[in-house]
C-alpha positions in Angstrom: -14.4 71.2 -59.8 -16.7 71.5 -62.8 -20.3 70.6 -63.1 -22.6 70.1 -66.1 -26.0 71.5 -65.4 -28.8 70.4 -67.7 -32.1 72.2 -67.8 -35.0 70.7 -69.7 -38.7 70.0 -70.1 -40.2 66.8 -71.3 -41.3 66.6 -74.9 -44.5 64.8 -73.7 -45.9 65.8 -70.3 -47.6 62.4 -70.1 -44.1 60.8 -70.0 -43.2 62.0 -66.5 -43.4 58.6 -64.8 -41.7 56.9 -67.7 -38.8 59.4 -67.7 -38.4 59.4 -64.0 -38.3 55.6 -63.9 -35.7 55.6 -66.7 -33.6 58.2 -65.0 -33.5 56.2 -61.8 -32.8 52.8 -63.4 -30.7 53.7 -66.4 -29.4 57.3 -66.7 -28.2 58.0 -63.2 -26.6 54.6 -62.5 -24.9 54.5 -65.9 -23.5 58.1 -65.6 -22.4 57.5 -62.0 -20.2 54.6 -63.2 -18.1 56.9 -65.4 -14.6 57.5 -63.9 -14.8 61.2 -64.8 -18.0 61.7 -62.8 -18.0 62.2 -59.0 -21.8 62.5 -58.6 -25.0 62.9 -60.6 -28.3 64.2 -59.3 -31.6 64.9 -61.0 -34.1 67.4 -59.6 -37.7 68.0 -60.4 -38.3 71.8 -60.4 -41.5 72.7 -58.6 -41.9 76.4 -58.1 -40.1 79.8 -58.2 -39.4 80.6 -54.6 -41.8 83.1 -53.0 -44.3 82.8 -55.8 -46.9 80.4 -57.2 -45.2 80.5 -60.6 -43.9 77.4 -62.3 -40.2 77.5 -63.3 -39.4 77.6 -67.0 -38.0 74.1 -66.8 -39.4 70.9 -65.3 -36.0 69.2 -64.5 -32.4 70.0 -63.7 -29.6 67.5 -63.8 -26.3 68.3 -62.0 -23.3 66.1 -63.0 -20.2 66.8 -60.8 -17.2 66.2 -63.1 -13.6 65.6 -62.0 -12.1 65.4 -65.5 -13.8 67.2 -68.5 -11.4 65.7 -71.1 -12.0 62.2 -69.7 -15.8 62.8 -69.8 -15.5 63.6 -73.5 -13.9 60.2 -74.1 -16.4 58.4 -71.9 -19.5 59.8 -73.5 -18.2 58.6 -76.9 -18.7 54.9 -75.8 -21.6 52.9 -77.3 -23.3 52.6 -73.9 -23.2 56.4 -73.4 -24.3 57.1 -77.0 -27.4 54.8 -76.3 -28.1 56.6 -73.0 -27.8 60.0 -74.7 -30.2 58.9 -77.5 -32.7 57.7 -74.9 -32.4 61.0 -73.0 -33.0 63.0 -76.3 -36.3 61.0 -76.8 -37.5 62.5 -73.5 -36.0 65.9 -73.4 -37.2 68.9 -75.4 -34.3 71.1 -76.3 -32.2 70.5 -73.2 -29.7 73.2 -72.3 -26.3 71.9 -71.3 -24.4 74.4 -69.1 -20.7 73.9 -68.2 -20.0 75.4 -64.8 -17.0 75.8 -62.5 -17.1 75.9 -58.7 -15.3 78.9 -57.4 -16.4 78.9 -53.7 
C-alpha cells in the first residue's frame, strides 16, 4: 500500500482555527470519498519527542492510497481542483512525499 504524506506550515499562523475547520468539513470528507483512497488523517504536530522543541512543520496529512493511477485521475476533477486550490491558500510550501508500506 502507498501513502501520500504531506508536511506543511500555515501561511498565516492566525488561520489555525479556520484551516482546522476547513480540514474537518471539506478536505477530509471530500478526499475520503475518492475510490483510490482508503483513509485520510490530519495531525497537528506538537513537539519533538524528548525535547521542548517545536517540530519544523505544524501539520502532517497521511492519505492511504489503494491505487496511485486512479488517484491521479480523481484529483483532476473540478471538485478536487477546488479543494486543492483552497488547501494552497492555507499551506506554505507543502511537501508531498509518496511512500510505500513495506512492513
